[in-house]
Residue frames as a rotation matrix with the C-alpha (Angstrom) as fourth column:
MET 1
-0.154 -0.273 -0.950 -16.08
-0.456 0.872 -0.177 -66.90
0.877 0.406 -0.259 -229.81
HIS 2
0.666 0.481 0.570 -17.38
-0.733 0.282 0.618 -69.42
0.136 -0.830 0.541 -227.29
SER 3
-0.353 -0.931 -0.096 -14.66
-0.861 0.363 -0.355 -71.52
0.366 -0.043 -0.930 -225.66
GLY 4
0.109 0.466 -0.878 -17.05
-0.052 0.885 0.463 -74.10
0.993 -0.005 0.121 -224.17
ARG 5
-0.650 -0.376 -0.660 -16.00
0.632 0.214 -0.745 -73.21
0.421 -0.902 0.098 -220.62
LEU 6
0.524 0.841 -0.133 -18.32
0.743 -0.375 0.555 -71.72
0.417 -0.390 -0.821 -218.04
ALA 7
0.043 -0.471 0.881 -17.46
-0.098 -0.880 -0.466 -68.29
0.994 -0.066 -0.083 -216.72
SER 8
-0.358 -0.127 0.925 -18.34
-0.918 -0.131 -0.373 -69.44
0.168 -0.983 -0.070 -213.19
SER 9
-0.983 -0.021 -0.180 -19.14
0.017 0.978 -0.206 -72.65
0.181 -0.206 -0.962 -211.37
PRO 10
-0.159 0.987 -0.007 -22.84
-0.144 -0.016 0.989 -73.61
0.977 0.158 0.145 -211.34
ASP 11
0.049 0.118 -0.992 -22.30
0.840 0.532 0.105 -74.75
0.540 -0.839 -0.073 -207.74
ALA 12
-0.893 -0.450 0.008 -21.54
0.385 -0.774 -0.504 -71.16
0.233 -0.447 0.864 -206.75
PHE 13
-0.543 0.765 0.346 -25.27
-0.563 -0.637 0.526 -70.48
0.623 0.091 0.777 -206.85
LEU 14
0.056 0.546 -0.836 -26.26
0.353 0.773 0.528 -73.33
0.934 -0.325 -0.150 -204.50
THR 15
0.157 0.064 0.985 -27.26
-0.815 -0.555 0.166 -72.58
0.557 -0.829 -0.035 -200.93
LEU 16
-0.840 -0.402 0.365 -26.67
-0.543 0.631 -0.555 -74.76
-0.007 -0.664 -0.748 -197.88
GLU 17
-0.034 0.922 0.385 -30.36
-0.605 0.288 -0.742 -75.65
-0.796 -0.258 0.548 -198.09
ASP 18
0.557 0.204 -0.805 -29.86
-0.822 0.275 -0.499 -76.92
0.119 0.940 0.321 -201.65
LEU 19
-0.228 -0.804 -0.550 -27.01
-0.608 0.559 -0.564 -79.17
0.761 0.205 -0.616 -200.52
SER 20
-0.576 0.025 0.817 -28.63
-0.788 0.248 -0.564 -80.46
-0.216 -0.969 -0.123 -197.32
ASN 21
-0.727 0.362 -0.584 -30.15
0.047 0.874 0.483 -83.94
0.685 0.324 -0.652 -197.00
SER 22
-0.940 0.340 -0.012 -32.28
-0.033 -0.128 -0.991 -82.62
-0.338 -0.932 0.131 -194.15
ARG 23
-0.473 0.855 0.211 -36.02
0.848 0.377 0.373 -83.32
0.240 0.355 -0.903 -194.21
CYS 24
0.356 0.617 -0.702 -36.74
0.799 -0.591 -0.114 -79.91
-0.485 -0.520 -0.703 -192.70
HIS 25
-0.408 -0.591 0.696 -35.63
0.885 -0.444 0.142 -77.64
0.225 0.674 0.704 -195.55
GLY 26
0.369 0.635 0.679 -38.16
0.424 -0.765 0.484 -75.01
0.827 0.110 -0.551 -194.57
ASN 27
0.973 0.020 -0.230 -36.45
0.225 -0.299 0.927 -74.60
-0.050 -0.954 -0.296 -191.19
VAL 28
0.151 -0.988 0.010 -32.91
0.897 0.141 0.418 -74.29
-0.415 -0.054 0.908 -192.52
PRO 29
0.607 0.030 -0.794 -31.74
-0.079 -0.992 -0.098 -70.71
-0.791 0.122 -0.600 -193.02
SER 30
0.898 -0.299 0.322 -30.15
0.378 0.152 -0.913 -69.99
0.224 0.942 0.250 -196.39
HIS 31
0.028 -0.990 -0.137 -26.45
0.999 0.030 -0.013 -69.22
0.016 -0.136 0.991 -196.70
ASP 32
-0.268 -0.088 0.959 -27.31
0.399 -0.916 0.027 -65.61
0.877 0.390 0.281 -197.50
MET 33
0.640 0.656 0.399 -29.00
-0.096 -0.447 0.890 -65.19
0.762 -0.608 -0.223 -194.11
LEU 34
0.957 -0.289 0.007 -26.14
0.061 0.228 0.972 -66.47
-0.283 -0.930 0.236 -191.98
SER 35
0.288 -0.941 -0.179 -22.44
-0.922 -0.222 -0.316 -65.95
0.258 0.256 -0.932 -191.80
ALA 36
0.103 -0.323 -0.941 -20.37
-0.103 0.937 -0.333 -69.14
0.989 0.131 0.063 -191.52
THR 37
-0.879 -0.469 0.087 -19.58
-0.101 0.006 -0.995 -68.32
0.466 -0.883 -0.053 -187.90
HIS 38
-0.415 0.807 0.421 -23.21
-0.892 -0.271 -0.361 -67.74
-0.177 -0.525 0.832 -186.93
PHE 39
0.345 0.556 -0.756 -24.26
-0.731 0.664 0.155 -70.88
0.588 0.500 0.635 -188.80
SER 40
-0.259 -0.521 -0.813 -21.86
0.088 0.826 -0.557 -73.12
0.962 -0.216 -0.168 -186.87
GLU 41
-0.971 -0.104 0.215 -22.89
-0.186 -0.235 -0.954 -71.54
0.150 -0.966 0.209 -183.55
SER 42
-0.323 0.938 0.127 -26.63
-0.942 -0.305 -0.138 -71.93
-0.090 -0.164 0.982 -184.20
HIS 43
0.568 0.494 -0.659 -26.64
-0.585 0.805 0.099 -75.69
0.579 0.329 0.746 -184.82
PRO 44
0.680 -0.319 0.660 -25.57
-0.465 0.508 0.725 -78.60
-0.566 -0.800 0.197 -182.62
PRO 45
-0.320 -0.938 -0.130 -22.43
-0.742 0.163 0.651 -80.54
-0.589 0.305 -0.748 -183.64
HIS 46
-0.585 0.118 0.803 -24.53
0.290 0.954 0.071 -83.43
-0.758 0.274 -0.592 -185.00
TRP 47
0.366 0.768 -0.525 -26.53
-0.242 -0.466 -0.851 -81.17
-0.898 0.439 0.015 -187.35
PRO 48
-0.458 0.887 -0.058 -28.20
-0.835 -0.407 0.370 -81.87
0.305 0.218 0.927 -189.80
PHE 49
-0.532 0.232 -0.814 -28.80
0.131 0.973 0.192 -85.24
0.837 -0.004 -0.548 -188.19
LEU 50
0.452 0.891 0.034 -31.48
0.041 -0.059 0.997 -85.84
0.891 -0.449 -0.063 -185.57
ASN 51
0.923 -0.186 0.338 -29.04
-0.360 -0.099 0.928 -86.61
-0.139 -0.978 -0.158 -182.75
LYS 52
0.062 -0.998 0.027 -25.45
-0.958 -0.052 0.282 -87.69
-0.279 -0.044 -0.959 -181.98
THR 53
-0.136 -0.074 0.988 -26.28
-0.121 0.991 0.058 -91.38
-0.983 -0.112 -0.144 -182.35
VAL 54
0.800 0.455 0.392 -27.71
0.348 0.181 -0.920 -90.97
-0.489 0.872 -0.013 -185.85
HIS 55
0.738 -0.600 -0.309 -24.70
-0.674 -0.665 -0.321 -88.80
-0.013 0.445 -0.895 -186.74
THR 56
-0.149 -0.835 0.529 -22.33
-0.748 0.446 0.492 -91.54
-0.647 -0.322 -0.691 -185.55
VAL 57
0.163 0.285 0.944 -24.10
0.296 0.899 -0.323 -94.24
-0.941 0.332 0.062 -187.59
ILE 58
0.966 0.232 0.111 -24.11
0.179 -0.293 -0.939 -92.11
-0.185 0.927 -0.325 -190.74
GLN 59
0.442 -0.888 -0.124 -20.47
-0.879 -0.457 0.137 -91.16
-0.179 0.049 -0.983 -190.19
TRP 60
-0.225 -0.475 0.850 -19.66
-0.315 0.861 0.398 -94.89
-0.922 -0.178 -0.344 -189.97
LEU 61
0.551 0.534 0.642 -21.68
0.429 0.478 -0.766 -95.59
-0.716 0.697 0.034 -193.13
ASN 62
0.971 -0.067 0.231 -19.89
0.167 -0.501 -0.849 -92.90
0.173 0.863 -0.476 -195.13
ASN 63
0.623 -0.776 -0.099 -16.34
-0.166 -0.255 0.953 -93.30
-0.765 -0.577 -0.287 -193.82
GLY 64
0.627 -0.339 -0.702 -15.06
-0.777 -0.204 -0.596 -94.31
0.059 0.919 -0.391 -197.26
GLN 65
-0.317 -0.815 0.485 -13.17
-0.829 0.486 0.275 -97.31
-0.460 -0.315 -0.830 -195.90
THR 66
-0.887 0.108 0.449 -15.50
0.236 0.942 0.240 -100.03
-0.397 0.319 -0.861 -197.19
ALA 67
-0.705 0.707 -0.057 -18.61
-0.361 -0.288 0.887 -100.27
0.611 0.646 0.458 -199.29
LYS 68
-0.826 0.547 -0.135 -21.64
0.401 0.402 -0.823 -100.33
-0.396 -0.734 -0.551 -197.04
SER 69
-0.570 0.684 0.456 -25.14
0.425 -0.229 0.876 -99.97
0.703 0.692 -0.160 -198.36
GLU 70
-0.596 0.485 0.641 -27.84
-0.706 -0.696 -0.130 -97.85
0.383 -0.530 0.757 -196.81
ALA 71
0.446 0.814 -0.372 -30.00
-0.543 0.577 0.611 -100.98
0.712 -0.070 0.699 -196.57
GLU 72
0.118 -0.482 -0.868 -27.33
0.527 0.771 -0.357 -102.89
0.842 -0.416 0.345 -194.63
THR 73
-0.869 -0.408 0.279 -26.82
0.032 -0.610 -0.792 -99.93
0.493 -0.680 0.543 -192.30
THR 74
-0.139 0.910 0.391 -30.58
-0.867 -0.303 0.396 -99.81
0.478 -0.284 0.831 -191.66
LYS 75
0.561 0.291 -0.775 -30.49
-0.026 0.942 0.335 -103.56
0.828 -0.168 0.536 -190.86
LEU 76
-0.459 -0.804 -0.378 -27.55
0.468 0.143 -0.872 -102.99
0.755 -0.577 0.310 -188.47
VAL 77
-0.781 0.199 0.592 -29.54
-0.509 -0.752 -0.419 -100.38
0.362 -0.628 0.689 -186.57
HIS 78
0.155 0.981 0.120 -32.82
-0.907 0.093 0.411 -102.31
0.392 -0.172 0.904 -186.43
ASN 79
0.695 0.172 -0.698 -31.49
-0.115 0.985 0.128 -105.84
0.709 -0.009 0.705 -185.97
VAL 80
-0.081 -0.819 -0.568 -28.49
0.700 0.358 -0.617 -105.16
0.709 -0.448 0.545 -183.77
ILE 81
-0.862 -0.384 0.331 -28.39
0.091 -0.759 -0.644 -101.76
0.499 -0.525 0.689 -182.08
LEU 82
-0.336 0.818 0.466 -32.12
-0.854 -0.474 0.215 -101.62
0.397 -0.326 0.858 -181.33
SER 83
-0.040 0.273 -0.961 -32.29
0.087 0.959 0.269 -105.27
0.995 -0.073 -0.062 -180.26
PRO 84
0.765 0.379 0.521 -33.44
-0.459 -0.246 0.854 -105.65
0.452 -0.892 -0.014 -176.64
THR 85
0.865 -0.481 -0.143 -30.42
0.481 0.715 0.507 -107.89
-0.142 -0.508 0.850 -176.06
PHE 86
0.284 -0.793 0.539 -27.91
0.525 -0.342 -0.779 -105.32
0.802 0.505 0.319 -177.30
ASN 87
0.882 -0.122 -0.455 -25.64
0.376 -0.400 0.836 -103.96
-0.283 -0.909 -0.307 -174.57
PRO 88
0.777 -0.599 0.194 -22.95
-0.204 -0.531 -0.823 -101.48
0.596 0.599 -0.534 -175.67
ALA 89
0.432 -0.630 0.646 -20.92
-0.875 -0.120 0.469 -102.25
-0.218 -0.768 -0.603 -172.54
ASP 90
0.681 -0.137 0.720 -20.44
0.084 0.991 0.109 -105.81
-0.728 -0.013 0.686 -173.87
LEU 91
0.868 -0.316 0.384 -18.41
0.417 0.042 -0.908 -104.35
0.270 0.948 0.168 -176.75
THR 92
0.734 -0.670 0.109 -15.63
-0.631 -0.613 0.476 -102.91
-0.252 -0.419 -0.872 -174.60
GLY 93
-0.206 -0.932 0.299 -12.41
-0.572 0.363 0.736 -104.18
-0.794 -0.020 -0.607 -176.16
PHE 94
0.646 0.572 0.506 -14.30
0.063 0.621 -0.782 -105.67
-0.761 0.536 0.365 -179.13
ASP 95
-0.437 -0.724 -0.533 -12.22
-0.652 -0.153 0.743 -106.78
-0.619 0.673 -0.405 -182.14
ALA 96
0.559 0.777 -0.290 -14.16
-0.749 0.323 -0.579 -108.14
-0.356 0.541 0.762 -185.13
HIS 97
0.090 -0.599 -0.796 -11.18
-0.740 0.495 -0.456 -110.07
0.667 0.630 -0.398 -186.50
HIS 98
-0.842 -0.424 0.333 -10.65
-0.529 0.532 -0.662 -111.85
0.104 -0.733 -0.672 -183.19
GLU 99
-0.208 0.864 0.459 -14.37
-0.594 0.261 -0.761 -112.66
-0.777 -0.430 0.459 -182.86
ASN 100
0.563 0.412 -0.716 -14.50
-0.826 0.271 -0.493 -114.04
-0.009 0.870 0.494 -186.41
GLN 101
-0.476 -0.774 -0.418 -11.70
-0.702 0.620 -0.349 -116.47
0.530 0.127 -0.839 -185.63
């Protein structure tokens, strides 16, 4: 008699490569090839992102606090952060609520 329930989770068969958004899937070792300890030691803290800055932007995008689109995040990077007039030092003590007043 079939109960309609799976005997195991389909996700149990996924590898880290299957779950990664990385564009370099061919360079990512599968879960079977690495222990969790070795895996964390072989990649920089910002992995799978290109660098710490990209990691920070994506972390901000996906913080779950507000709805932010990928398109708006891309505009933030290109129109604000990459602007030749952008100076991170000018944001010391920045408060968006205060500035909006």
